[in-house]
N, CA, C, O and the ligand as a Tripos MOL2 file, in Angstrom:
@<TRIPOS>MOLECULE
protein
  253   251    64     0     0
PROTEIN
NO_CHARGES

@<TRIPOS>ATOM
      1 N           0.8410   -1.2010    0.0000 N.3       1 MET1
      2 CA          0.0000    0.0000    0.0000 C.3       1 MET1
      3 C           0.8710    1.2450    0.0000 C.2       1 MET1
      4 O           1.8380    1.3480    0.7540 O.2       1 MET1
      5 N           0.5190    2.1610   -0.8370 N.am      2 THR2
      6 CA          1.2470    3.4200   -0.8720 C.3       2 THR2
      7 C           0.5190    4.4570   -0.0340 C.2       2 THR2
      8 O          -0.6560    4.7450   -0.2610 O.2       2 THR2
      9 N           1.2170    5.0030    0.9170 N.am      3 ARG3
     10 CA          0.5950    6.0650    1.7020 C.3       3 ARG3
     11 C           0.6690    7.3740    0.9290 C.2       3 ARG3
     12 O           1.5900    7.6190    0.1500 O.2       3 ARG3
     13 N          -0.3280    8.1960    1.1750 N.am      4 LYS4
     14 CA         -0.3520    9.5190    0.5780 C.3       4 LYS4
     15 C           0.1380   10.5350    1.5920 C.2       4 LYS4
     16 O           0.0140   10.3350    2.8000 O.2       4 LYS4
     17 N           0.6840   11.6030    1.1000 N.am      5 THR5
     18 CA          1.1470   12.6430    1.9900 C.3       5 THR5
     19 C           0.7660   14.0070    1.4430 C.2       5 THR5
     20 O           0.7290   14.2210    0.2320 O.2       5 THR5
     21 N           0.4860   14.9160    2.3500 N.am      6 VAL6
     22 CA          0.2340   16.2940    1.9750 C.3       6 VAL6
     23 C           1.1620   17.1690    2.8080 C.2       6 VAL6
     24 O           1.3000   16.9750    4.0160 O.2       6 VAL6
     25 N           1.7810   18.1140    2.1610 N.am      7 ASP7
     26 CA          2.7940   18.9440    2.8030 C.3       7 ASP7
     27 C           2.3000   20.3830    2.8460 C.2       7 ASP7
     28 O           2.1320   21.0270    1.8100 O.2       7 ASP7
     29 N           2.0730   20.8700    4.0390 N.am      8 CYS8
     30 CA          1.5140   22.2100    4.1930 C.3       8 CYS8
     31 C           2.4530   23.2960    3.6660 C.2       8 CYS8
     32 O           2.0120   24.3950    3.3290 O.2       8 CYS8
     33 N           3.7210   22.9870    3.5970 N.am      9 ARG9
     34 CA          4.6750   23.9990    3.1210 C.3       9 ARG9
     35 C           4.4320   24.3410    1.6580 C.2       9 ARG9
     36 O           4.8540   25.3930    1.1790 O.2       9 ARG9
     37 N           3.7360   23.4290    0.9390 N.am     10 LYS10
     38 CA          3.4700   23.6790   -0.4790 C.3      10 LYS10
     39 C           2.2270   24.5360   -0.6830 C.2      10 LYS10
     40 O           1.9130   24.9460   -1.8000 O.2      10 LYS10
     41 N           1.5320   24.7950    0.4060 N.am     11 TYR11
     42 CA          0.3670   25.6650    0.3130 C.3      11 TYR11
     43 C           0.7830   27.1000    0.5850 C.2      11 TYR11
     44 O           1.5640   27.3580    1.5000 O.2      11 TYR11
     45 N           0.2740   28.0250   -0.1920 N.am     12 PRO12
     46 CA          0.4710   29.4230    0.1740 C.3      12 PRO12
     47 C          -0.3470   29.7070    1.4210 C.2      12 PRO12
     48 O          -1.5710   29.5770    1.4060 O.2      12 PRO12
     49 N           0.3110   30.0890    2.4880 N.am     13 SER13
     50 CA         -0.4190   30.3790    3.7070 C.3      13 SER13
     51 C           0.3200   31.4200    4.5190 C.2      13 SER13
     52 O           1.5300   31.6040    4.3860 O.2      13 SER13
     53 N          -0.4320   32.0880    5.3540 N.am     14 VAL14
     54 CA          0.1620   33.1530    6.1570 C.3      14 VAL14
     55 C           0.8120   32.6110    7.4170 C.2      14 VAL14
     56 O           1.5400   33.3330    8.0980 O.2      14 VAL14
     57 N           0.5600   31.3620    7.7320 N.am     15 SER15
     58 CA          1.0020   30.8610    9.0310 C.3      15 SER15
     59 C           2.3360   30.1180    8.9790 C.2      15 SER15
     60 O           2.7940   29.6090   10.0020 O.2      15 SER15
     61 N           2.9610   30.0480    7.8130 N.am     16 ASN16
     62 CA          4.2320   29.3620    7.6940 C.3      16 ASN16
     63 C           4.1990   27.9790    8.3360 C.2      16 ASN16
     64 O           5.1090   27.5820    9.0640 O.2      16 ASN16
     65 N           3.1500   27.2820    8.0500 N.am     17 CYS17
     66 CA          2.9390   25.9690    8.6260 C.3      17 CYS17
     67 C           3.8720   24.9620    7.9640 C.2      17 CYS17
     68 O           4.0520   24.9840    6.7470 O.2      17 CYS17
     69 N           4.4630   24.0810    8.7620 N.am     18 SER18
     70 CA          5.3970   23.0880    8.2180 C.3      18 SER18
     71 C           4.8780   21.6650    8.3760 C.2      18 SER18
     72 O           5.6330   20.7020    8.2450 O.2      18 SER18
     73 N           3.5930   21.5420    8.6570 N.am     19 LEU19
     74 CA          3.0220   20.2230    8.9090 C.3      19 LEU19
     75 C           2.9830   19.3580    7.6600 C.2      19 LEU19
     76 O           2.6840   19.8410    6.5680 O.2      19 LEU19
     77 N           3.2840   18.0860    7.8270 N.am     20 THR20
     78 CA          2.9710   17.1080    6.7870 C.3      20 THR20
     79 C           2.0670   16.0420    7.3980 C.2      20 THR20
     80 O           2.2070   15.6870    8.5680 O.2      20 THR20
     81 N           1.1540   15.5480    6.6030 N.am     21 ILE21
     82 CA          0.2280   14.5120    7.0400 C.3      21 ILE21
     83 C           0.3550   13.3440    6.0820 C.2      21 ILE21
     84 O           0.3010   13.5230    4.8650 O.2      21 ILE21
     85 N           0.5250   12.1450    6.6290 N.am     22 SER22
     86 CA          0.6540   10.9640    5.7870 C.3      22 SER22
     87 C          -0.3040    9.8800    6.2570 C.2      22 SER22
     88 O          -0.5930    9.7650    7.4480 O.2      22 SER22
     89 N          -0.7830    9.1050    5.3330 N.am     23 GLY23
     90 CA         -1.6620    7.9960    5.6720 C.3      23 GLY23
     91 C          -2.4200    7.5540    4.4480 C.2      23 GLY23
     92 O          -2.0800    7.9170    3.3220 O.2      23 GLY23
     93 N          -3.4580    6.7610    4.6780 N.am     24 GLU24
     94 CA         -4.2970    6.3900    3.5520 C.3      24 GLU24
     95 C          -5.0440    7.6210    3.0490 C.2      24 GLU24
     96 O          -5.2910    8.5640    3.8000 O.2      24 GLU24
     97 N          -5.3970    7.5960    1.7700 N.am     25 GLU25
     98 CA         -5.9380    8.7870    1.1320 C.3      25 GLU25
     99 C          -7.0820    9.4080    1.9310 C.2      25 GLU25
    100 O          -7.0900   10.6130    2.1820 O.2      25 GLU25
    101 N          -8.0410    8.5840    2.3260 N.am     26 GLU26
    102 CA         -9.2020    9.1320    3.0270 C.3      26 GLU26
    103 C          -8.8050    9.7310    4.3760 C.2      26 GLU26
    104 O          -9.3790   10.7320    4.8050 O.2      26 GLU26
    105 N          -7.8300    9.1230    5.0410 N.am     27 GLU27
    106 CA         -7.3610    9.6400    6.3280 C.3      27 GLU27
    107 C          -6.6960   11.0000    6.1600 C.2      27 GLU27
    108 O          -6.9030   11.9210    6.9510 O.2      27 GLU27
    109 N          -5.8950   11.0940    5.1090 N.am     28 VAL28
    110 CA         -5.1680   12.3460    4.8830 C.3      28 VAL28
    111 C          -6.1350   13.4620    4.5050 C.2      28 VAL28
    112 O          -6.0140   14.5870    4.9910 O.2      28 VAL28
    113 N          -7.0950   13.1470    3.6380 N.am     29 VAL29
    114 CA         -8.0670   14.1630    3.2490 C.3      29 VAL29
    115 C          -8.8380   14.6490    4.4710 C.2      29 VAL29
    116 O          -9.0540   15.8500    4.6340 O.2      29 VAL29
    117 N          -9.2530   13.7200    5.3300 N.am     30 ARG30
    118 CA        -10.0150   14.0960    6.5170 C.3      30 ARG30
    119 C          -9.1730   14.9350    7.4730 C.2      30 ARG30
    120 O          -9.6140   15.9790    7.9520 O.2      30 ARG30
    121 N          -7.9600   14.4670    7.7440 N.am     31 ALA31
    122 CA         -7.1020   15.1770    8.6890 C.3      31 ALA31
    123 C          -6.6800   16.5410    8.1420 C.2      31 ALA31
    124 O          -6.6240   17.5260    8.8790 O.2      31 ALA31
    125 N          -6.3880   16.5850    6.8590 N.am     32 ALA32
    126 CA         -5.9530   17.8380    6.2620 C.3      32 ALA32
    127 C          -7.1010   18.8440    6.1940 C.2      32 ALA32
    128 O          -6.8880   20.0490    6.3250 O.2      32 ALA32
    129 N          -8.3050   18.3440    5.9910 N.am     33 THR33
    130 CA         -9.4660   19.2330    5.9900 C.3      33 THR33
    131 C          -9.6560   19.8450    7.3720 C.2      33 THR33
    132 O          -9.8590   21.0520    7.5000 O.2      33 THR33
    133 N          -9.5910   19.0140    8.3990 N.am     34 GLU34
    134 CA         -9.7460   19.5190    9.7660 C.3      34 GLU34
    135 C          -8.6270   20.4910   10.1150 C.2      34 GLU34
    136 O          -8.8530   21.5070   10.7730 O.2      34 GLU34
    137 N          -7.4310   20.1700    9.6710 N.am     35 HIS35
    138 CA         -6.2890   21.0410    9.9180 C.3      35 HIS35
    139 C          -6.4640   22.3850    9.2080 C.2      35 HIS35
    140 O          -6.2000   23.4380    9.7880 O.2      35 HIS35
    141 N          -6.9030   22.3440    7.9730 N.am     36 SER36
    142 CA         -7.1000   23.5780    7.2110 C.3      36 SER36
    143 C          -8.1240   24.4880    7.8820 C.2      36 SER36
    144 O          -7.9870   25.7110    7.8820 O.2      36 SER36
    145 N          -9.1490   23.8650    8.4510 N.am     37 ILE37
    146 CA        -10.1970   24.6360    9.1070 C.3      37 ILE37
    147 C          -9.6880   25.2290   10.4190 C.2      37 ILE37
    148 O          -9.9020   26.4080   10.7020 O.2      37 ILE37
    149 N          -9.0110   24.4020   11.2170 N.am     38 SER38
    150 CA         -8.6220   24.8460   12.5510 C.3      38 SER38
    151 C          -7.4250   25.7780   12.5310 C.2      38 SER38
    152 O          -7.3360   26.6900   13.3540 O.2      38 SER38
    153 N          -6.5090   25.5620   11.6060 N.am     39 VAL39
    154 CA         -5.2740   26.3490   11.6010 C.3      39 VAL39
    155 C          -5.3070   27.4450   10.5410 C.2      39 VAL39
    156 O          -4.8570   28.5640   10.7850 O.2      39 VAL39
    157 N          -5.8370   27.1260    9.3740 N.am     40 HIS40
    158 CA         -5.7460   28.0610    8.2610 C.3      40 HIS40
    159 C          -7.0510   28.8010    7.9770 C.2      40 HIS40
    160 O          -7.1680   29.5480    7.0060 O.2      40 HIS40
    161 N          -8.0210   28.5720    8.8490 N.am     41 GLU41
    162 CA         -9.2780   29.3150    8.7770 C.3      41 GLU41
    163 C         -10.0040   29.1380    7.4490 C.2      41 GLU41
    164 O         -10.7130   30.0300    6.9830 O.2      41 GLU41
    165 N          -9.8080   27.9570    6.8490 N.am     42 HIS42
    166 CA        -10.6020   27.6290    5.6700 C.3      42 HIS42
    167 C         -11.9890   27.1850    6.1160 C.2      42 HIS42
    168 O         -12.2180   26.8900    7.2890 O.2      42 HIS42
    169 N         -12.8930   27.1430    5.1720 N.am     43 THR43
    170 CA        -14.2410   26.6700    5.4390 C.3      43 THR43
    171 C         -14.4280   25.3220    4.7620 C.2      43 THR43
    172 O         -14.0860   25.1400    3.5940 O.2      43 THR43
    173 N         -14.9760   24.3840    5.5200 N.am     44 ASP44
    174 CA        -15.1930   23.0540    4.9570 C.3      44 ASP44
    175 C         -16.1500   23.1290    3.7790 C.2      44 ASP44
    176 O         -17.2300   23.7120    3.8740 O.2      44 ASP44
    177 N         -15.7390   22.5320    2.6710 N.am     45 SER45
    178 CA        -16.5770   22.5310    1.4780 C.3      45 SER45
    179 C         -16.0710   21.4370    0.5560 C.2      45 SER45
    180 O         -14.9300   20.9940    0.6820 O.2      45 SER45
    181 N         -16.9100   21.0000   -0.3660 N.am     46 PRO46
    182 CA        -16.4460   20.0120   -1.3540 C.3      46 PRO46
    183 C         -15.2470   20.5290   -2.1380 C.2      46 PRO46
    184 O         -14.3720   19.7540   -2.5250 O.2      46 PRO46
    185 N         -15.2070   21.8420   -2.3710 N.am     47 GLU47
    186 CA        -14.0880   22.4230   -3.1130 C.3      47 GLU47
    187 C         -12.7810   22.2810   -2.3340 C.2      47 GLU47
    188 O         -11.7400   21.9490   -2.9010 O.2      47 GLU47
    189 N         -12.8510   22.5380   -1.0210 N.am     48 LEU48
    190 CA        -11.6480   22.4180   -0.1920 C.3      48 LEU48
    191 C         -11.1380   20.9780   -0.2140 C.2      48 LEU48
    192 O          -9.9430   20.7360   -0.3810 O.2      48 LEU48
    193 N         -12.0470   20.0360   -0.0460 N.am     49 ARG49
    194 CA        -11.6480   18.6300   -0.0420 C.3      49 ARG49
    195 C         -11.0750   18.2110   -1.3920 C.2      49 ARG49
    196 O         -10.1070   17.4540   -1.4560 O.2      49 ARG49
    197 N         -11.6750   18.7050   -2.4600 N.am     50 ALA50
    198 CA        -11.1780   18.3670   -3.7910 C.3      50 ALA50
    199 C          -9.7790   18.9410   -3.9960 C.2      50 ALA50
    200 O          -8.9140   18.3180   -4.6110 O.2      50 ALA50
    201 N          -9.5830   20.1500   -3.4610 N.am     51 GLU51
    202 CA         -8.2810   20.7900   -3.5930 C.3      51 GLU51
    203 C          -7.2160   19.9990   -2.8260 C.2      51 GLU51
    204 O          -6.1060   19.7870   -3.3150 O.2      51 GLU51
    205 N          -7.5800   19.5720   -1.6230 N.am     52 ILE52
    206 CA         -6.6520   18.7780   -0.8160 C.3      52 ILE52
    207 C          -6.3630   17.4430   -1.5030 C.2      52 ILE52
    208 O          -5.2150   17.0070   -1.5890 O.2      52 ILE52
    209 N          -7.4220   16.8090   -1.9860 N.am     53 ARG53
    210 CA         -7.2530   15.5060   -2.6400 C.3      53 ARG53
    211 C          -6.3420   15.6210   -3.8570 C.2      53 ARG53
    212 O          -5.5330   14.7330   -4.1240 O.2      53 ARG53
    213 N          -6.4790   16.7140   -4.5870 N.am     54 ALA54
    214 CA         -5.6820   16.9130   -5.7860 C.3      54 ALA54
    215 C          -4.2110   17.1680   -5.4650 C.2      54 ALA54
    216 O          -3.3370   16.9740   -6.3100 O.2      54 ALA54
    217 N          -3.9540   17.6020   -4.2390 N.am     55 SER55
    218 CA         -2.5790   17.9480   -3.8670 C.3      55 SER55
    219 C          -1.8480   16.7920   -3.2220 C.2      55 SER55
    220 O          -0.6640   16.9150   -2.9060 O.2      55 SER55
    221 N          -2.5180   15.6740   -3.0180 N.am     56 LEU56
    222 CA         -1.8610   14.5240   -2.3930 C.3      56 LEU56
    223 C          -0.7510   13.9930   -3.2950 C.2      56 LEU56
    224 O          -0.8600   13.9870   -4.5210 O.2      56 LEU56
    225 N           0.3140   13.5520   -2.6450 N.am     57 GLU57
    226 CA          1.4010   12.9180   -3.3700 C.3      57 GLU57
    227 C           1.7070   11.5730   -2.7320 C.2      57 GLU57
    228 O           1.4320   11.3520   -1.5530 O.2      57 GLU57
    229 N           2.2780   10.6790   -3.5280 N.am     58 ASP58
    230 CA          2.7140    9.4090   -2.9580 C.3      58 ASP58
    231 C           3.8510    9.6720   -1.9830 C.2      58 ASP58
    232 O           4.7640   10.4530   -2.2530 O.2      58 ASP58
    233 N           3.7690    8.9980   -0.8450 N.am     59 GLU59
    234 CA          4.8300    9.1480    0.1390 C.3      59 GLU59
    235 C           6.1100    8.5060   -0.3890 C.2      59 GLU59
    236 O           6.0840    7.3960   -0.9220 O.2      59 GLU59
    237 N           7.1990    9.1950   -0.2410 N.am     60 LYS60
    238 CA          8.4870    8.6400   -0.6370 C.3      60 LYS60
    239 C           8.9550    7.6720    0.4410 C.2      60 LYS60
    240 O           9.1160    8.0530    1.6000 O.2      60 LYS60
    241 N           9.1690    6.4410    0.0630 N.am     61 VAL61
    242 CA          9.5920    5.4380    1.0260 C.3      61 VAL61
    243 C          11.0450    5.0720    0.7460 C.2      61 VAL61
    244 O          11.4500    4.8820   -0.4010 O.2      61 VAL61
    245 N          11.8070    4.9790    1.8110 N.am     62 GLY62
    246 CA         13.2000    4.6060    1.6680 C.3      62 GLY62
    247 C          14.0410    5.7660    1.1990 C.2      62 GLY62
    248 O          13.6120    6.9190    1.2440 O.2      62 GLY62
    249 N          15.2470    5.4560    0.7450 N.am     63 ALA63
    250 CA         16.2000    6.5070    0.4140 C.3      63 ALA63
    251 C          15.8840    7.1170   -0.9270 C.2      63 ALA63
    252 O          16.5860    8.0250   -1.3730 O.2      63 ALA63
    253 ZN         -0.9740   23.8240    7.9180 Zn       64 ZN64
@<TRIPOS>BOND
     1     1     2 1
     2     2     3 1
     3     3     4 2
     4     3     5 am
     5     5     6 1
     6     6     7 1
     7     7     8 2
     8     7     9 am
     9     9    10 1
    10    10    11 1
    11    11    12 2
    12    11    13 am
    13    13    14 1
    14    14    15 1
    15    15    16 2
    16    15    17 am
    17    17    18 1
    18    18    19 1
    19    19    20 2
    20    19    21 am
    21    21    22 1
    22    22    23 1
    23    23    24 2
    24    23    25 am
    25    25    26 1
    26    26    27 1
    27    27    28 2
    28    27    29 am
    29    29    30 1
    30    30    31 1
    31    31    32 2
    32    31    33 am
    33    33    34 1
    34    34    35 1
    35    35    36 2
    36    35    37 am
    37    37    38 1
    38    38    39 1
    39    39    40 2
    40    39    41 am
    41    41    42 1
    42    42    43 1
    43    43    44 2
    44    43    45 am
    45    45    46 1
    46    46    47 1
    47    47    48 2
    48    47    49 am
    49    49    50 1
    50    50    51 1
    51    51    52 2
    52    51    53 am
    53    53    54 1
    54    54    55 1
    55    55    56 2
    56    55    57 am
    57    57    58 1
    58    58    59 1
    59    59    60 2
    60    59    61 am
    61    61    62 1
    62    62    63 1
    63    63    64 2
    64    63    65 am
    65    65    66 1
    66    66    67 1
    67    67    68 2
    68    67    69 am
    69    69    70 1
    70    70    71 1
    71    71    72 2
    72    71    73 am
    73    73    74 1
    74    74    75 1
    75    75    76 2
    76    75    77 am
    77    77    78 1
    78    78    79 1
    79    79    80 2
    80    79    81 am
    81    81    82 1
    82    82    83 1
    83    83    84 2
    84    83    85 am
    85    85    86 1
    86    86    87 1
    87    87    88 2
    88    87    89 am
    89    89    90 1
    90    90    91 1
    91    91    92 2
    92    91    93 am
    93    93    94 1
    94    94    95 1
    95    95    96 2
    96    95    97 am
    97    97    98 1
    98    98    99 1
    99    99   100 2
   100    99   101 am
   101   101   102 1
   102   102   103 1
   103   103   104 2
   104   103   105 am
   105   105   106 1
   106   106   107 1
   107   107   108 2
   108   107   109 am
   109   109   110 1
   110   110   111 1
   111   111   112 2
   112   111   113 am
   113   113   114 1
   114   114   115 1
   115   115   116 2
   116   115   117 am
   117   117   118 1
   118   118   119 1
   119   119   120 2
   120   119   121 am
   121   121   122 1
   122   122   123 1
   123   123   124 2
   124   123   125 am
   125   125   126 1
   126   126   127 1
   127   127   128 2
   128   127   129 am
   129   129   130 1
   130   130   131 1
   131   131   132 2
   132   131   133 am
   133   133   134 1
   134   134   135 1
   135   135   136 2
   136   135   137 am
   137   137   138 1
   138   138   139 1
   139   139   140 2
   140   139   141 am
   141   141   142 1
   142   142   143 1
   143   143   144 2
   144   143   145 am
   145   145   146 1
   146   146   147 1
   147   147   148 2
   148   147   149 am
   149   149   150 1
   150   150   151 1
   151   151   152 2
   152   151   153 am
   153   153   154 1
   154   154   155 1
   155   155   156 2
   156   155   157 am
   157   157   158 1
   158   158   159 1
   159   159   160 2
   160   159   161 am
   161   161   162 1
   162   162   163 1
   163   163   164 2
   164   163   165 am
   165   165   166 1
   166   166   167 1
   167   167   168 2
   168   167   169 am
   169   169   170 1
   170   170   171 1
   171   171   172 2
   172   171   173 am
   173   173   174 1
   174   174   175 1
   175   175   176 2
   176   175   177 am
   177   177   178 1
   178   178   179 1
   179   179   180 2
   180   179   181 am
   181   181   182 1
   182   182   183 1
   183   183   184 2
   184   183   185 am
   185   185   186 1
   186   186   187 1
   187   187   188 2
   188   187   189 am
   189   189   190 1
   190   190   191 1
   191   191   192 2
   192   191   193 am
   193   193   194 1
   194   194   195 1
   195   195   196 2
   196   195   197 am
   197   197   198 1
   198   198   199 1
   199   199   200 2
   200   199   201 am
   201   201   202 1
   202   202   203 1
   203   203   204 2
   204   203   205 am
   205   205   206 1
   206   206   207 1
   207   207   208 2
   208   207   209 am
   209   209   210 1
   210   210   211 1
   211   211   212 2
   212   211   213 am
   213   213   214 1
   214   214   215 1
   215   215   216 2
   216   215   217 am
   217   217   218 1
   218   218   219 1
   219   219   220 2
   220   219   221 am
   221   221   222 1
   222   222   223 1
   223   223   224 2
   224   223   225 am
   225   225   226 1
   226   226   227 1
   227   227   228 2
   228   227   229 am
   229   229   230 1
   230   230   231 1
   231   231   232 2
   232   231   233 am
   233   233   234 1
   234   234   235 1
   235   235   236 2
   236   235   237 am
   237   237   238 1
   238   238   239 1
   239   239   240 2
   240   239   241 am
   241   241   242 1
   242   242   243 1
   243   243   244 2
   244   243   245 am
   245   245   246 1
   246   246   247 1
   247   247   248 2
   248   247   249 am
   249   249   250 1
   250   250   251 1
   251   251   252 2
@<TRIPOS>SUBSTRUCTURE
     1 MET1         2 RESIDUE 1 A MET
     2 THR2         6 RESIDUE 1 A THR
     3 ARG3        10 RESIDUE 1 A ARG
     4 LYS4        14 RESIDUE 1 A LYS
     5 THR5        18 RESIDUE 1 A THR
     6 VAL6        22 RESIDUE 1 A VAL
     7 ASP7        26 RESIDUE 1 A ASP
     8 CYS8        30 RESIDUE 1 A CYS
     9 ARG9        34 RESIDUE 1 A ARG
    10 LYS10       38 RESIDUE 1 A LYS
    11 TYR11       42 RESIDUE 1 A TYR
    12 PRO12       46 RESIDUE 1 A PRO
    13 SER13       50 RESIDUE 1 A SER
    14 VAL14       54 RESIDUE 1 A VAL
    15 SER15       58 RESIDUE 1 A SER
    16 ASN16       62 RESIDUE 1 A ASN
    17 CYS17       66 RESIDUE 1 A CYS
    18 SER18       70 RESIDUE 1 A SER
    19 LEU19       74 RESIDUE 1 A LEU
    20 THR20       78 RESIDUE 1 A THR
    21 ILE21       82 RESIDUE 1 A ILE
    22 SER22       86 RESIDUE 1 A SER
    23 GLY23       90 RESIDUE 1 A GLY
    24 GLU24       94 RESIDUE 1 A GLU
    25 GLU25       98 RESIDUE 1 A GLU
    26 GLU26      102 RESIDUE 1 A GLU
    27 GLU27      106 RESIDUE 1 A GLU
    28 VAL28      110 RESIDUE 1 A VAL
    29 VAL29      114 RESIDUE 1 A VAL
    30 ARG30      118 RESIDUE 1 A ARG
    31 ALA31      122 RESIDUE 1 A ALA
    32 ALA32      126 RESIDUE 1 A ALA
    33 THR33      130 RESIDUE 1 A THR
    34 GLU34      134 RESIDUE 1 A GLU
    35 HIS35      138 RESIDUE 1 A HIS
    36 SER36      142 RESIDUE 1 A SER
    37 ILE37      146 RESIDUE 1 A ILE
    38 SER38      150 RESIDUE 1 A SER
    39 VAL39      154 RESIDUE 1 A VAL
    40 HIS40      158 RESIDUE 1 A HIS
    41 GLU41      162 RESIDUE 1 A GLU
    42 HIS42      166 RESIDUE 1 A HIS
    43 THR43      170 RESIDUE 1 A THR
    44 ASP44      174 RESIDUE 1 A ASP
    45 SER45      178 RESIDUE 1 A SER
    46 PRO46      182 RESIDUE 1 A PRO
    47 GLU47      186 RESIDUE 1 A GLU
    48 LEU48      190 RESIDUE 1 A LEU
    49 ARG49      194 RESIDUE 1 A ARG
    50 ALA50      198 RESIDUE 1 A ALA
    51 GLU51      202 RESIDUE 1 A GLU
    52 ILE52      206 RESIDUE 1 A ILE
    53 ARG53      210 RESIDUE 1 A ARG
    54 ALA54      214 RESIDUE 1 A ALA
    55 SER55      218 RESIDUE 1 A SER
    56 LEU56      222 RESIDUE 1 A LEU
    57 GLU57      226 RESIDUE 1 A GLU
    58 ASP58      230 RESIDUE 1 A ASP
    59 GLU59      234 RESIDUE 1 A GLU
    60 LYS60      238 RESIDUE 1 A LYS
    61 VAL61      242 RESIDUE 1 A VAL
    62 GLY62      246 RESIDUE 1 A GLY
    63 ALA63      250 RESIDUE 1 A ALA
    64 ZN64       253 GROUP 0 **** ****
């Protein structure tokens, strides 16, 4: 199984957030959505989730 990861540093944000979230796709989308709302003052919406889902990358494993 390939874990997905989202890196907050790749988002333009005012908070200079350095968080990365890794896990199964649905877990990452859920956690990143909650994080975006609580930290980045986004509003939960299908658009936000789609944006997060589109930004997921395969986690680099190993060297
Ligand atoms: Zn963040």
